[in-house]
C-alpha atoms as one frame of an Amber mdcrd trajectory, in Angstrom:
protein
   3.342 -75.840  49.203   4.541 -79.135  50.562   2.768 -82.236  49.323   1.127
 -80.490  46.367   1.478 -81.965  42.903   2.143 -79.129  40.441   0.988 -80.027
  36.924   1.888 -77.861  33.933  -0.796 -78.494  31.287   1.051 -76.804  28.411
   2.287 -78.695  25.365   5.897 -79.950  25.686   7.116 -77.528  22.989   5.960
 -74.595  25.127   8.307 -75.491  27.983  11.472 -74.287  26.231  10.785 -70.699
  27.322  10.774 -71.712  30.963   8.818 -74.048  33.162   7.657 -74.212  36.731
  10.252 -75.777  39.036   9.344 -79.343  40.031   6.225 -79.376  37.836   5.064
 -82.472  35.999   4.180 -81.770  32.364   0.838 -83.321  31.410  -0.806 -81.619
  28.410  -4.434 -80.660  29.033  -5.691 -83.225  26.501  -4.050 -86.011  28.559
  -5.085 -84.779  32.001  -8.061 -87.090  32.620  -6.063 -90.201  31.706  -3.235
 -89.122  34.018  -5.683 -88.278  36.811  -6.975 -91.855  36.842  -3.763 -92.838
  38.647  -3.930 -90.096  41.283  -5.542 -89.913  44.693  -8.521 -87.526  44.328
  -8.009 -86.366  47.930  -4.416 -85.273  47.292  -3.794 -81.575  46.545  -3.142
 -80.715  42.898  -2.189 -77.323  41.486  -2.448 -76.706  37.749  -0.533 -74.180
  35.692  -0.140 -73.103  32.056   1.041 -70.013  30.163  -1.691 -67.586  31.231
  -3.975 -69.507  33.578  -6.767 -70.244  31.091  -5.983 -73.878  30.230  -5.096
 -74.693  33.813  -8.440 -73.229  34.959 -10.205 -75.584  32.516  -8.106 -78.474
  33.797  -8.966 -77.620  37.397 -12.661 -77.734  36.535 -12.194 -81.114  34.852
 -10.426 -82.555  37.897 -13.076 -81.164  40.238 -15.743 -82.848  38.093 -13.811
 -86.116  38.505 -14.051 -85.787  42.287 -10.737 -84.127  43.126 -11.356 -82.125
  46.271  -8.160 -80.030  46.532  -7.565 -78.508  43.103  -6.183 -75.047  42.489
  -4.940 -72.957  39.590  -1.813 -70.784  39.348  -3.426 -67.432  38.542  -1.671
 -65.738  35.627   0.255 -68.893  34.771   3.920 -68.792  33.834   3.463 -65.230
  32.559   2.336 -64.055  35.988   5.052 -66.118  37.660   7.665 -64.403  35.480
   6.184 -60.916  36.139   6.401 -61.592  39.871  10.111 -62.309  39.480   9.787
 -65.924  40.590  12.292 -68.479  39.264  11.644 -70.678  36.260  13.529 -73.842
  35.332  14.992 -74.305  31.861
């Protein structure tokens, strides 16, 4: 989706097995601090390994007033199962 910021909330060590193309890596614990510099009206999509951490992150951003937040269902595992490309 054009204009969407894709944020991978996994820890940096987890990225070696493949990461989402064009995603910014911001671990979940650092998400609120990073979000302080973002426009809360801009669309943000969160992702992780399975979708659980990114779902938590999406809830946190929504609580901070972000209006267009979504979660990659199934995370990188689901992405891989769907045969979609991962960056190394």
